N, C-alpha and C positions, 0 to 999 in steps of 0.2 A: 432518597428519591421521593418518598412519600411527603416529606417535609417540603422539598422543593416544589412538588406538585401542588401542595396546599397553599404555599406562600406565593409562588410565581405563576402557577397555572400548569396543568398537566401537559399542555402543548407548548411550553416555553423551551427555548434553546437550552437553558441549563438542564432541564429534564432530559432533553435529547442527548446531551453530553453524558449525563449520568447513565442512561441506558446504553450508550455506546461503550463507555468504560466498563460497565458490568458485562457487556458482551465480550470485551477483551478478556476479562477475568475468566468467563466461562470457556472461551477458546483455549486459554492456557491450561484450564483444568481438563480439557478434552471433551467438554460438554457442547458439541457442535450444534445440536438441535436447539438448545437453550440460547446459545450465542446468536444463532441465526434469527431467532424470534426477537431478541433484544435489539439487534442491529436493524432489523426491519422496522421495529417500533421507532427507533431513533431516526431512521431515514424518513418515516412518515411525518414525524414532528418537524424535522429540518425542511421538509417540503411544504409545510403549512405557512400561511402568512404570519401567524403569531410566533412560530419558532424558526422562521426563515434564517438559514445559516449555511452559506456555501461551503465553508470549511467542514462543517458537520456533515453535509451531504457527501462531500468527497470522502471523508473518513469512513462513513457508513458504507458507501459503495465499494470502496477498496476492501473493507472488512468482509462484506458479503461476497465479493469476488474471490477473496482468499478462501473463504469457507466453501464456496461452490467448487473451487478447484480441489480442495482437500477431499471432497466427496465424489470427485470424478466428473462433475458437470463442467467440463472445460469451456464449452461454448458460452454458457451462462456466466462463468467466471470471467472470461475475456470481455464479455459485454459490460459487466459491472465495472471491471477494471478500466476499460476504455472510457466509460462515463466519468469515473472518478479522476482519471488522468486529465481529461478535458477540463474539468473544474479546477484541478490543481494548477494546470498550466495557465488558466485564465486568472487565477489568484496570484500566483508566484512567478510566472514566466517559465519559459521552456528549459532554462538552464538551472533551475533551483534544485538543491539537493533533496528536497522533499519528494521529488518525483522518482528518486532512485528506488524506493521500496516498490512502488507501483510498477515501474518498468522492469524491475528484477522479477517480480511475481509474474508479469506477462511473459517474460522470456522463459521462465521455468515451465509455464503452461504450454507454450509453443514447443518447447523441447519435448514435453510429454506427448504432444501430438505427433512427434517425429519430424517436425520441421527443422530446417537448418537455422542456425542463429541469424543468418543474414536475412531471413524472412520473418523475423520476430513480429514485426508489425509493419505492414506495408505503408502505413501513414507516417512512420517514424524513420528518419534517415538512419541507416545502419551504423554510421559513425557515432551518432548520438547515443544509440543504445550501447554500443561497445564501450564508450567512455562512461556511461552512467551506471552500468551494471557490474558489480563485482561477481564475476562468474566463477563457478567451480572449474578450476583449471587442472583437470585430472591428467591431461596429456603432457603437462610440464613437470620436470623434476621438482621435488618439494621446495627447495630453497628458492628457485626461480619463481614458482607459483606464489609463494608468500610475498616476495618482493613486488611482483606484479599487482597482487591484491592491495598491498600497502600503497603503491603509487596511485592506483585508481581511487582508493579511498581518500588519499590526500587531495587529489584534484577535485573530487566531488564534494567532500564533506566539510573540510576545514582548510584555512590557509595553512601552509606548511609550518609556519612558525608556531601555530597553536596546536598542532597535532602531535600527540605523544603515542607512538606505536611501539609495541614490544618488538624485539629483534628476533623472536622465535618464529 
């Protein structure tokens, strides 16, 4: 990060990505405060003219949304995730698999609020969310749940001929 900052400028997109990835590492280590600070710094860079990067903005917003959700600030989490989702859709289209992570995170947060899955996001058609999200299907018997998860993953992530899923 220091070298990139010296060579490319502290406000460059590569520095923003370095901060974002360091934030991901901190998240996986359970250091949510440090991760939040890194993602906020990355977002600030991605929003400057020198570091302007829409994919970076989306990634940082989704990461900040996930972190806010993990600390119980669901409204803020949904705000960040909705902003990230809007950018992702503008970059990749509304049917791109990249959206699945954000939509899934939003669905989990709405479930935590006690809302029904059908009301996950009033701006998103329920059918789209149902197809995009691999939900925890606790109400189905184990084998049926696994099959349903695999089918949704196949449709969303990869063409069937390229997908290798275990049978367990």
